[in-house]
mmJSON file of the N, C-alpha and C atoms, coordinates in Angstrom:
{"data_MODEL":{"atom_site":{
"group_PDB":["ATOM","ATOM","ATOM","ATOM","ATOM","ATOM","ATOM","ATOM","ATOM","ATOM","ATOM","ATOM","ATOM","ATOM","ATOM","ATOM","ATOM","ATOM","ATOM","ATOM","ATOM","ATOM","ATOM","ATOM","ATOM","ATOM","ATOM","ATOM","ATOM","ATOM","ATOM","ATOM","ATOM","ATOM","ATOM","ATOM","ATOM","ATOM","ATOM","ATOM","ATOM","ATOM","ATOM","ATOM","ATOM","ATOM","ATOM","ATOM","ATOM","ATOM","ATOM","ATOM","ATOM","ATOM","ATOM","ATOM","ATOM","ATOM","ATOM","ATOM","ATOM","ATOM","ATOM","ATOM","ATOM","ATOM","ATOM","ATOM","ATOM","ATOM","ATOM","ATOM","ATOM","ATOM","ATOM","ATOM","ATOM","ATOM","ATOM","ATOM","ATOM","ATOM","ATOM","ATOM","ATOM","ATOM","ATOM","ATOM","ATOM","ATOM","ATOM","ATOM","ATOM","ATOM","ATOM","ATOM","ATOM","ATOM","ATOM","ATOM","ATOM","ATOM","ATOM","ATOM","ATOM","ATOM","ATOM","ATOM","ATOM","ATOM","ATOM","ATOM","ATOM","ATOM","ATOM","ATOM","ATOM","ATOM","ATOM","ATOM","ATOM","ATOM","ATOM","ATOM","ATOM","ATOM","ATOM","ATOM","ATOM","ATOM","ATOM","ATOM","ATOM","ATOM","ATOM","ATOM","ATOM","ATOM","ATOM","ATOM","ATOM","ATOM","ATOM","ATOM","ATOM","ATOM","ATOM","ATOM","ATOM","ATOM","ATOM","ATOM","ATOM","ATOM","ATOM","ATOM","ATOM","ATOM","ATOM","ATOM","ATOM","ATOM","ATOM","ATOM","ATOM","ATOM","ATOM","ATOM","ATOM","ATOM","ATOM","ATOM","ATOM","ATOM","ATOM","ATOM","ATOM","ATOM","ATOM","ATOM","ATOM","ATOM","ATOM","ATOM","ATOM","ATOM","ATOM","ATOM","ATOM","ATOM","ATOM","ATOM","ATOM","ATOM","ATOM","ATOM","ATOM","ATOM","ATOM","ATOM","ATOM"],
"id":[1,2,3,4,5,6,7,8,9,10,11,12,13,14,15,16,17,18,19,20,21,22,23,24,25,26,27,28,29,30,31,32,33,34,35,36,37,38,39,40,41,42,43,44,45,46,47,48,49,50,51,52,53,54,55,56,57,58,59,60,61,62,63,64,65,66,67,68,69,70,71,72,73,74,75,76,77,78,79,80,81,82,83,84,85,86,87,88,89,90,91,92,93,94,95,96,97,98,99,100,101,102,103,104,105,106,107,108,109,110,111,112,113,114,115,116,117,118,119,120,121,122,123,124,125,126,127,128,129,130,131,132,133,134,135,136,137,138,139,140,141,142,143,144,145,146,147,148,149,150,151,152,153,154,155,156,157,158,159,160,161,162,163,164,165,166,167,168,169,170,171,172,173,174,175,176,177,178,179,180,181,182,183,184,185,186,187,188,189,190,191,192,193,194,195,196,197,198,199,200,201],
"type_symbol":["N","C","C","N","C","C","N","C","C","N","C","C","N","C","C","N","C","C","N","C","C","N","C","C","N","C","C","N","C","C","N","C","C","N","C","C","N","C","C","N","C","C","N","C","C","N","C","C","N","C","C","N","C","C","N","C","C","N","C","C","N","C","C","N","C","C","N","C","C","N","C","C","N","C","C","N","C","C","N","C","C","N","C","C","N","C","C","N","C","C","N","C","C","N","C","C","N","C","C","N","C","C","N","C","C","N","C","C","N","C","C","N","C","C","N","C","C","N","C","C","N","C","C","N","C","C","N","C","C","N","C","C","N","C","C","N","C","C","N","C","C","N","C","C","N","C","C","N","C","C","N","C","C","N","C","C","N","C","C","N","C","C","N","C","C","N","C","C","N","C","C","N","C","C","N","C","C","N","C","C","N","C","C","N","C","C","N","C","C","N","C","C","N","C","C","N","C","C","N","C","C"],
"label_atom_id":["N","CA","C","N","CA","C","N","CA","C","N","CA","C","N","CA","C","N","CA","C","N","CA","C","N","CA","C","N","CA","C","N","CA","C","N","CA","C","N","CA","C","N","CA","C","N","CA","C","N","CA","C","N","CA","C","N","CA","C","N","CA","C","N","CA","C","N","CA","C","N","CA","C","N","CA","C","N","CA","C","N","CA","C","N","CA","C","N","CA","C","N","CA","C","N","CA","C","N","CA","C","N","CA","C","N","CA","C","N","CA","C","N","CA","C","N","CA","C","N","CA","C","N","CA","C","N","CA","C","N","CA","C","N","CA","C","N","CA","C","N","CA","C","N","CA","C","N","CA","C","N","CA","C","N","CA","C","N","CA","C","N","CA","C","N","CA","C","N","CA","C","N","CA","C","N","CA","C","N","CA","C","N","CA","C","N","CA","C","N","CA","C","N","CA","C","N","CA","C","N","CA","C","N","CA","C","N","CA","C","N","CA","C","N","CA","C","N","CA","C","N","CA","C","N","CA","C","N","CA","C","N","CA","C"],
"label_alt_id":[null,null,null,null,null,null,null,null,null,null,null,null,null,null,null,null,null,null,null,null,null,null,null,null,null,null,null,null,null,null,null,null,null,null,null,null,null,null,null,null,null,null,null,null,null,null,null,null,null,null,null,null,null,null,null,null,null,null,null,null,null,null,null,null,null,null,null,null,null,null,null,null,null,null,null,null,null,null,null,null,null,null,null,null,null,null,null,null,null,null,null,null,null,null,null,null,null,null,null,null,null,null,null,null,null,null,null,null,null,null,null,null,null,null,null,null,null,null,null,null,null,null,null,null,null,null,null,null,null,null,null,null,null,null,null,null,null,null,null,null,null,null,null,null,null,null,null,null,null,null,null,null,null,null,null,null,null,null,null,null,null,null,null,null,null,null,null,null,null,null,null,null,null,null,null,null,null,null,null,null,null,null,null,null,null,null,null,null,null,null,null,null,null,null,null,null,null,null,null,null,null],
"label_comp_id":["MET","MET","MET","GLU","GLU","GLU","ILE","ILE","ILE","ALA","ALA","ALA","GLU","GLU","GLU","ARG","ARG","ARG","ILE","ILE","ILE","ARG","ARG","ARG","SER","SER","SER","SER","SER","SER","ILE","ILE","ILE","ALA","ALA","ALA","ASN","ASN","ASN","HIS","HIS","HIS","SER","SER","SER","VAL","VAL","VAL","ALA","ALA","ALA","HIS","HIS","HIS","ASN","ASN","ASN","GLY","GLY","GLY","GLU","GLU","GLU","GLU","GLU","GLU","LEU","LEU","LEU","LYS","LYS","LYS","VAL","VAL","VAL","THR","THR","THR","ILE","ILE","ILE","SER","SER","SER","LEU","LEU","LEU","GLY","GLY","GLY","VAL","VAL","VAL","ALA","ALA","ALA","LEU","LEU","LEU","ILE","ILE","ILE","THR","THR","THR","PRO","PRO","PRO","ASP","ASP","ASP","VAL","VAL","VAL","GLN","GLN","GLN","ASP","ASP","ASP","LYS","LYS","LYS","ASP","ASP","ASP","GLU","GLU","GLU","LEU","LEU","LEU","ILE","ILE","ILE","ARG","ARG","ARG","GLN","GLN","GLN","ALA","ALA","ALA","ASP","ASP","ASP","ALA","ALA","ALA","ALA","ALA","ALA","LEU","LEU","LEU","TYR","TYR","TYR","ARG","ARG","ARG","ALA","ALA","ALA","LYS","LYS","LYS","HIS","HIS","HIS","ASN","ASN","ASN","GLY","GLY","GLY","ARG","ARG","ARG","ASN","ASN","ASN","GLN","GLN","GLN","VAL","VAL","VAL","GLN","GLN","GLN","ILE","ILE","ILE","TRP","TRP","TRP","ASP","ASP","ASP"],
"label_asym_id":["A","A","A","A","A","A","A","A","A","A","A","A","A","A","A","A","A","A","A","A","A","A","A","A","A","A","A","A","A","A","A","A","A","A","A","A","A","A","A","A","A","A","A","A","A","A","A","A","A","A","A","A","A","A","A","A","A","A","A","A","A","A","A","A","A","A","A","A","A","A","A","A","A","A","A","A","A","A","A","A","A","A","A","A","A","A","A","A","A","A","A","A","A","A","A","A","A","A","A","A","A","A","A","A","A","A","A","A","A","A","A","A","A","A","A","A","A","A","A","A","A","A","A","A","A","A","A","A","A","A","A","A","A","A","A","A","A","A","A","A","A","A","A","A","A","A","A","A","A","A","A","A","A","A","A","A","A","A","A","A","A","A","A","A","A","A","A","A","A","A","A","A","A","A","A","A","A","A","A","A","A","A","A","A","A","A","A","A","A","A","A","A","A","A","A","A","A","A","A","A","A"],
"label_entity_id":["1","1","1","1","1","1","1","1","1","1","1","1","1","1","1","1","1","1","1","1","1","1","1","1","1","1","1","1","1","1","1","1","1","1","1","1","1","1","1","1","1","1","1","1","1","1","1","1","1","1","1","1","1","1","1","1","1","1","1","1","1","1","1","1","1","1","1","1","1","1","1","1","1","1","1","1","1","1","1","1","1","1","1","1","1","1","1","1","1","1","1","1","1","1","1","1","1","1","1","1","1","1","1","1","1","1","1","1","1","1","1","1","1","1","1","1","1","1","1","1","1","1","1","1","1","1","1","1","1","1","1","1","1","1","1","1","1","1","1","1","1","1","1","1","1","1","1","1","1","1","1","1","1","1","1","1","1","1","1","1","1","1","1","1","1","1","1","1","1","1","1","1","1","1","1","1","1","1","1","1","1","1","1","1","1","1","1","1","1","1","1","1","1","1","1","1","1","1","1","1","1"],
"label_seq_id":[1,1,1,2,2,2,3,3,3,4,4,4,5,5,5,6,6,6,7,7,7,8,8,8,9,9,9,10,10,10,11,11,11,12,12,12,13,13,13,14,14,14,15,15,15,16,16,16,17,17,17,18,18,18,19,19,19,20,20,20,21,21,21,22,22,22,23,23,23,24,24,24,25,25,25,26,26,26,27,27,27,28,28,28,29,29,29,30,30,30,31,31,31,32,32,32,33,33,33,34,34,34,35,35,35,36,36,36,37,37,37,38,38,38,39,39,39,40,40,40,41,41,41,42,42,42,43,43,43,44,44,44,45,45,45,46,46,46,47,47,47,48,48,48,49,49,49,50,50,50,51,51,51,52,52,52,53,53,53,54,54,54,55,55,55,56,56,56,57,57,57,58,58,58,59,59,59,60,60,60,61,61,61,62,62,62,63,63,63,64,64,64,65,65,65,66,66,66,67,67,67],
"pdbx_PDB_ins_code":[null,null,null,null,null,null,null,null,null,null,null,null,null,null,null,null,null,null,null,null,null,null,null,null,null,null,null,null,null,null,null,null,null,null,null,null,null,null,null,null,null,null,null,null,null,null,null,null,null,null,null,null,null,null,null,null,null,null,null,null,null,null,null,null,null,null,null,null,null,null,null,null,null,null,null,null,null,null,null,null,null,null,null,null,null,null,null,null,null,null,null,null,null,null,null,null,null,null,null,null,null,null,null,null,null,null,null,null,null,null,null,null,null,null,null,null,null,null,null,null,null,null,null,null,null,null,null,null,null,null,null,null,null,null,null,null,null,null,null,null,null,null,null,null,null,null,null,null,null,null,null,null,null,null,null,null,null,null,null,null,null,null,null,null,null,null,null,null,null,null,null,null,null,null,null,null,null,null,null,null,null,null,null,null,null,null,null,null,null,null,null,null,null,null,null,null,null,null,null,null,null],
"Cartn_x":[8.779,7.903,7.271,8.2,8.299,8.146,8.321,8.651,7.264,6.519,5.405,3.981,4.499,3.784,3.565,4.706,5.146,4.327,4.041,3.76,1.942,1.253,0.237,-0.085,0.355,0.001,-0.226,0.889,0.767,-0.346,-0.727,-2.082,-2.998,-2.979,-4.368,-4.27,-3.458,-3.671,-3.476,-4.04,-3.943,-5.426,-5.837,-7.097,-7.3,-7.732,-7.845,-9.317,-9.053,-10.353,-10.694,-12.042,-12.406,-14.045,-14.205,-15.809,-15.997,-14.993,-15.653,-15.691,-15.179,-15.578,-13.864,-13.644,-12.372,-12.483,-11.963,-12.07,-10.771,-11.328,-9.937,-9.664,-8.54,-7.887,-7.002,-7.353,-6.617,-6.013,-4.6,-4.442,-4.135,-3.649,-3.566,-2.255,-1.142,0.031,0.531,0.816,1.52,3.043,3.508,5.244,5.7,6.55,7.251,8.788,9.481,10.793,11.632,13.135,13.546,14.483,14.317,15.06,15.25,16.513,16.825,15.528,14.237,13.493,12.595,12.609,12.321,13.433,12.669,13.585,13.741,12.388,12.369,11.587,11.373,10.655,9.18,8.933,7.349,7.157,7.968,7.061,7.383,8.497,7.98,6.774,6.663,5.219,4.023,3.984,2.775,2.975,4.042,3.824,3.39,3.89,3.431,1.762,1.281,-0.009,-0.889,-0.633,-1.146,-1.129,-0.303,0.081,-0.892,-1.124,-2.097,-3.223,-3.839,-4.93,-5.586,-4.294,-4.996,-5.185,-4.346,-4.918,-6.011,-6.186,-7.832,-9.02,-8.639,-9.817,-9.868,-8.519,-8.607,-9.383,-9.716,-10.178,-9.786,-9.118,-7.907,-7.558,-6.609,-5.965,-4.688,-4.463,-3.326,-2.376,-0.881,-0.012,0.14,0.222,0.409,1.769,2.366,3.913,3.579,4.055,3.925,4.6,4.154,4.821,4.657],
"Cartn_y":[-4.234,-4.596,-5.744,-6.736,-7.826,-6.745,-6.401,-5.432,-4.49,-4.207,-3.581,-4.841,-5.869,-7.081,-7.602,-7.514,-8.172,-7.305,-6.074,-4.995,-5.23,-5.478,-5.203,-6.984,-7.691,-9.156,-8.906,-8.462,-8.517,-7.558,-6.639,-5.721,-6.526,-7.126,-8.007,-8.954,-9.723,-11.049,-10.417,-9.194,-8.746,-7.994,-8.151,-7.647,-6.175,-5.701,-4.557,-4.587,-4.268,-4.549,-2.801,-2.914,-1.561,-1.685,-0.69,-0.914,-2.311,-3.396,-4.71,-5.38,-5.013,-5.873,-5.902,-7.086,-7.389,-6.654,-5.978,-5.16,-5.826,-6.271,-6.485,-5.253,-4.947,-3.802,-4.14,-3.595,-3.798,-2.282,-2.675,-1.311,-1.783,-0.763,-0.686,-0.017,-0.376,0.093,0.74,1.593,1.932,2.134,1.149,1.342,1.876,3.029,3.46,3.317,3.398,2.924,3.877,4.159,5.174,4.816,5.372,5.029,6.051,6.125,7.142,8.386,7.658,7.925,9.099,9.079,9.63,10.887,12.522,13.437,14.175,13.925,14.223,13.696,14.225,13.659,13.656,14.658,14.749,13.883,13.441,12.34,10.954,10.834,9.464,9.417,10.437,10.579,9.978,10.984,10.742,9.079,9.003,7.351,6.461,6.686,5.655,5.81,7.362,7.632,6.795,6.945,6.206,5.059,3.913,3.11,2.466,3.438,3.13,3.458,4.069,4.045,3.288,2.711,1.471,0.233,-0.03,-0.7,-0.585,0.071,0.821,0.238,0.494,0.191,-1.095,-2.024,-3.228,-4.081,-3.493,-4.301,-4.287,-3.145,-2.803,-4.17,-3.887,-4.984,-5.511,-5.002,-5.043,-4.212,-4.628,-4.201,-3.502,-2.607,-2.272,-1.65,-1.945,-1.326,-0.497,0.892,1.685,0.968,0.741,0.24,0.893],
"Cartn_z":[-2.595,-2.921,-1.529,-1.719,-1.064,0.789,1.088,2.308,2.81,1.551,1.563,1.628,1.303,1.213,2.637,3.209,4.377,5.552,5.589,6.181,6.044,4.707,4.575,5.321,4.821,5.398,6.768,7.686,8.962,9.513,8.944,9.456,9.263,8.17,7.711,8.825,9.228,10.043,11.649,11.773,12.954,13.405,14.599,15.125,15.683,16.02,17.176,18.073,19.104,20.09,20.019,20.154,20.004,20.445,21.508,22.415,21.897,22.77,22.893,21.745,20.532,19.556,18.818,18.135,17.847,15.9,15.809,14.262,13.058,12.093,11.203,10.636,10.453,9.474,8.12,7.211,5.865,5.625,4.915,4.239,2.788,1.814,0.288,0.334,-0.443,-0.468,-2.109,-2.438,-3.687,-3.615,-4.341,-4.087,-5.657,-5.618,-6.731,-6.304,-7.488,-7.602,-8.016,-7.318,-7.763,-9.089,-10.322,-11.346,-12.105,-13.287,-13.926,-14.554,-14.85,-15.522,-14.254,-12.966,-11.843,-11.538,-12.09,-11.941,-10.361,-9.374,-8.17,-7.531,-6.185,-5.039,-5.603,-5.638,-6.353,-7.299,-8.523,-9.47,-8.71,-7.792,-7.178,-6.14,-5.481,-4.929,-5.802,-6.784,-7.92,-8.265,-8.494,-8.753,-7.813,-6.739,-5.583,-5.669,-5.501,-5.116,-6.482,-7.471,-8.534,-8.118,-8.012,-7.432,-6.41,-5.492,-4.384,-4.7,-5.626,-6.14,-7.221,-7.666,-8.463,-7.679,-6.372,-5.73,-4.747,-4.542,-4.153,-4.904,-6.166,-7.313,-7.375,-7.543,-7.941,-6.548,-5.454,-4.776,-3.225,-2.779,-1.167,-0.915,0.062,0.902,-0.231,-0.939,-1.892,-1.69,-2.702,-2.633,-4.182,-4.769,-6.019,-6.84,-7.81,-7.891,-9.097,-9.315,-10.37,-11.479,-12.533,-13.827,-15.223],
"occupancy":[1.0,1.0,1.0,1.0,1.0,1.0,1.0,1.0,1.0,1.0,1.0,1.0,1.0,1.0,1.0,1.0,1.0,1.0,1.0,1.0,1.0,1.0,1.0,1.0,1.0,1.0,1.0,1.0,1.0,1.0,1.0,1.0,1.0,1.0,1.0,1.0,1.0,1.0,1.0,1.0,1.0,1.0,1.0,1.0,1.0,1.0,1.0,1.0,1.0,1.0,1.0,1.0,1.0,1.0,1.0,1.0,1.0,1.0,1.0,1.0,1.0,1.0,1.0,1.0,1.0,1.0,1.0,1.0,1.0,1.0,1.0,1.0,1.0,1.0,1.0,1.0,1.0,1.0,1.0,1.0,1.0,1.0,1.0,1.0,1.0,1.0,1.0,1.0,1.0,1.0,1.0,1.0,1.0,1.0,1.0,1.0,1.0,1.0,1.0,1.0,1.0,1.0,1.0,1.0,1.0,1.0,1.0,1.0,1.0,1.0,1.0,1.0,1.0,1.0,1.0,1.0,1.0,1.0,1.0,1.0,1.0,1.0,1.0,1.0,1.0,1.0,1.0,1.0,1.0,1.0,1.0,1.0,1.0,1.0,1.0,1.0,1.0,1.0,1.0,1.0,1.0,1.0,1.0,1.0,1.0,1.0,1.0,1.0,1.0,1.0,1.0,1.0,1.0,1.0,1.0,1.0,1.0,1.0,1.0,1.0,1.0,1.0,1.0,1.0,1.0,1.0,1.0,1.0,1.0,1.0,1.0,1.0,1.0,1.0,1.0,1.0,1.0,1.0,1.0,1.0,1.0,1.0,1.0,1.0,1.0,1.0,1.0,1.0,1.0,1.0,1.0,1.0,1.0,1.0,1.0,1.0,1.0,1.0,1.0,1.0,1.0],
"B_iso_or_equiv":[0.0,0.0,0.0,0.0,0.0,0.0,0.0,0.0,0.0,0.0,0.0,0.0,0.0,0.0,0.0,0.0,0.0,0.0,0.0,0.0,0.0,0.0,0.0,0.0,0.0,0.0,0.0,0.0,0.0,0.0,0.0,0.0,0.0,0.0,0.0,0.0,0.0,0.0,0.0,0.0,0.0,0.0,0.0,0.0,0.0,0.0,0.0,0.0,0.0,0.0,0.0,0.0,0.0,0.0,0.0,0.0,0.0,0.0,0.0,0.0,0.0,0.0,0.0,0.0,0.0,0.0,0.0,0.0,0.0,0.0,0.0,0.0,0.0,0.0,0.0,0.0,0.0,0.0,0.0,0.0,0.0,0.0,0.0,0.0,0.0,0.0,0.0,0.0,0.0,0.0,0.0,0.0,0.0,0.0,0.0,0.0,0.0,0.0,0.0,0.0,0.0,0.0,0.0,0.0,0.0,0.0,0.0,0.0,0.0,0.0,0.0,0.0,0.0,0.0,0.0,0.0,0.0,0.0,0.0,0.0,0.0,0.0,0.0,0.0,0.0,0.0,0.0,0.0,0.0,0.0,0.0,0.0,0.0,0.0,0.0,0.0,0.0,0.0,0.0,0.0,0.0,0.0,0.0,0.0,0.0,0.0,0.0,0.0,0.0,0.0,0.0,0.0,0.0,0.0,0.0,0.0,0.0,0.0,0.0,0.0,0.0,0.0,0.0,0.0,0.0,0.0,0.0,0.0,0.0,0.0,0.0,0.0,0.0,0.0,0.0,0.0,0.0,0.0,0.0,0.0,0.0,0.0,0.0,0.0,0.0,0.0,0.0,0.0,0.0,0.0,0.0,0.0,0.0,0.0,0.0,0.0,0.0,0.0,0.0,0.0,0.0],
"pdbx_formal_charge":[null,null,null,null,null,null,null,null,null,null,null,null,null,null,null,null,null,null,null,null,null,null,null,null,null,null,null,null,null,null,null,null,null,null,null,null,null,null,null,null,null,null,null,null,null,null,null,null,null,null,null,null,null,null,null,null,null,null,null,null,null,null,null,null,null,null,null,null,null,null,null,null,null,null,null,null,null,null,null,null,null,null,null,null,null,null,null,null,null,null,null,null,null,null,null,null,null,null,null,null,null,null,null,null,null,null,null,null,null,null,null,null,null,null,null,null,null,null,null,null,null,null,null,null,null,null,null,null,null,null,null,null,null,null,null,null,null,null,null,null,null,null,null,null,null,null,null,null,null,null,null,null,null,null,null,null,null,null,null,null,null,null,null,null,null,null,null,null,null,null,null,null,null,null,null,null,null,null,null,null,null,null,null,null,null,null,null,null,null,null,null,null,null,null,null,null,null,null,null,null,null],
"auth_seq_id":[1,1,1,2,2,2,3,3,3,4,4,4,5,5,5,6,6,6,7,7,7,8,8,8,9,9,9,10,10,10,11,11,11,12,12,12,13,13,13,14,14,14,15,15,15,16,16,16,17,17,17,18,18,18,19,19,19,20,20,20,21,21,21,22,22,22,23,23,23,24,24,24,25,25,25,26,26,26,27,27,27,28,28,28,29,29,29,30,30,30,31,31,31,32,32,32,33,33,33,34,34,34,35,35,35,36,36,36,37,37,37,38,38,38,39,39,39,40,40,40,41,41,41,42,42,42,43,43,43,44,44,44,45,45,45,46,46,46,47,47,47,48,48,48,49,49,49,50,50,50,51,51,51,52,52,52,53,53,53,54,54,54,55,55,55,56,56,56,57,57,57,58,58,58,59,59,59,60,60,60,61,61,61,62,62,62,63,63,63,64,64,64,65,65,65,66,66,66,67,67,67],
"auth_comp_id":["MET","MET","MET","GLU","GLU","GLU","ILE","ILE","ILE","ALA","ALA","ALA","GLU","GLU","GLU","ARG","ARG","ARG","ILE","ILE","ILE","ARG","ARG","ARG","SER","SER","SER","SER","SER","SER","ILE","ILE","ILE","ALA","ALA","ALA","ASN","ASN","ASN","HIS","HIS","HIS","SER","SER","SER","VAL","VAL","VAL","ALA","ALA","ALA","HIS","HIS","HIS","ASN","ASN","ASN","GLY","GLY","GLY","GLU","GLU","GLU","GLU","GLU","GLU","LEU","LEU","LEU","LYS","LYS","LYS","VAL","VAL","VAL","THR","THR","THR","ILE","ILE","ILE","SER","SER","SER","LEU","LEU","LEU","GLY","GLY","GLY","VAL","VAL","VAL","ALA","ALA","ALA","LEU","LEU","LEU","ILE","ILE","ILE","THR","THR","THR","PRO","PRO","PRO","ASP","ASP","ASP","VAL","VAL","VAL","GLN","GLN","GLN","ASP","ASP","ASP","LYS","LYS","LYS","ASP","ASP","ASP","GLU","GLU","GLU","LEU","LEU","LEU","ILE","ILE","ILE","ARG","ARG","ARG","GLN","GLN","GLN","ALA","ALA","ALA","ASP","ASP","ASP","ALA","ALA","ALA","ALA","ALA","ALA","LEU","LEU","LEU","TYR","TYR","TYR","ARG","ARG","ARG","ALA","ALA","ALA","LYS","LYS","LYS","HIS","HIS","HIS","ASN","ASN","ASN","GLY","GLY","GLY","ARG","ARG","ARG","ASN","ASN","ASN","GLN","GLN","GLN","VAL","VAL","VAL","GLN","GLN","GLN","ILE","ILE","ILE","TRP","TRP","TRP","ASP","ASP","ASP"],
"auth_asym_id":["A","A","A","A","A","A","A","A","A","A","A","A","A","A","A","A","A","A","A","A","A","A","A","A","A","A","A","A","A","A","A","A","A","A","A","A","A","A","A","A","A","A","A","A","A","A","A","A","A","A","A","A","A","A","A","A","A","A","A","A","A","A","A","A","A","A","A","A","A","A","A","A","A","A","A","A","A","A","A","A","A","A","A","A","A","A","A","A","A","A","A","A","A","A","A","A","A","A","A","A","A","A","A","A","A","A","A","A","A","A","A","A","A","A","A","A","A","A","A","A","A","A","A","A","A","A","A","A","A","A","A","A","A","A","A","A","A","A","A","A","A","A","A","A","A","A","A","A","A","A","A","A","A","A","A","A","A","A","A","A","A","A","A","A","A","A","A","A","A","A","A","A","A","A","A","A","A","A","A","A","A","A","A","A","A","A","A","A","A","A","A","A","A","A","A","A","A","A","A","A","A"],
"auth_atom_id":["N","CA","C","N","CA","C","N","CA","C","N","CA","C","N","CA","C","N","CA","C","N","CA","C","N","CA","C","N","CA","C","N","CA","C","N","CA","C","N","CA","C","N","CA","C","N","CA","C","N","CA","C","N","CA","C","N","CA","C","N","CA","C","N","CA","C","N","CA","C","N","CA","C","N","CA","C","N","CA","C","N","CA","C","N","CA","C","N","CA","C","N","CA","C","N","CA","C","N","CA","C","N","CA","C","N","CA","C","N","CA","C","N","CA","C","N","CA","C","N","CA","C","N","CA","C","N","CA","C","N","CA","C","N","CA","C","N","CA","C","N","CA","C","N","CA","C","N","CA","C","N","CA","C","N","CA","C","N","CA","C","N","CA","C","N","CA","C","N","CA","C","N","CA","C","N","CA","C","N","CA","C","N","CA","C","N","CA","C","N","CA","C","N","CA","C","N","CA","C","N","CA","C","N","CA","C","N","CA","C","N","CA","C","N","CA","C","N","CA","C","N","CA","C","N","CA","C","N","CA","C","N","CA","C"],
"pdbx_PDB_model_num":[1,1,1,1,1,1,1,1,1,1,1,1,1,1,1,1,1,1,1,1,1,1,1,1,1,1,1,1,1,1,1,1,1,1,1,1,1,1,1,1,1,1,1,1,1,1,1,1,1,1,1,1,1,1,1,1,1,1,1,1,1,1,1,1,1,1,1,1,1,1,1,1,1,1,1,1,1,1,1,1,1,1,1,1,1,1,1,1,1,1,1,1,1,1,1,1,1,1,1,1,1,1,1,1,1,1,1,1,1,1,1,1,1,1,1,1,1,1,1,1,1,1,1,1,1,1,1,1,1,1,1,1,1,1,1,1,1,1,1,1,1,1,1,1,1,1,1,1,1,1,1,1,1,1,1,1,1,1,1,1,1,1,1,1,1,1,1,1,1,1,1,1,1,1,1,1,1,1,1,1,1,1,1,1,1,1,1,1,1,1,1,1,1,1,1,1,1,1,1,1,1]
}}}
């Protein structure tokens, strides 16, 4: 979670030049953890994807963890 937040913050604090304009870019990230409940990689990806969509739904430019 800490690493994901550092990545998100770093991107949000950086601008990109495009056609003479400075553009701000943000990202949303979903984080899932390997636990005894996670049986395979597909489940891990499903959980991370659900967390990502929650981040987008809650306003974007944030990190959400599967819980």
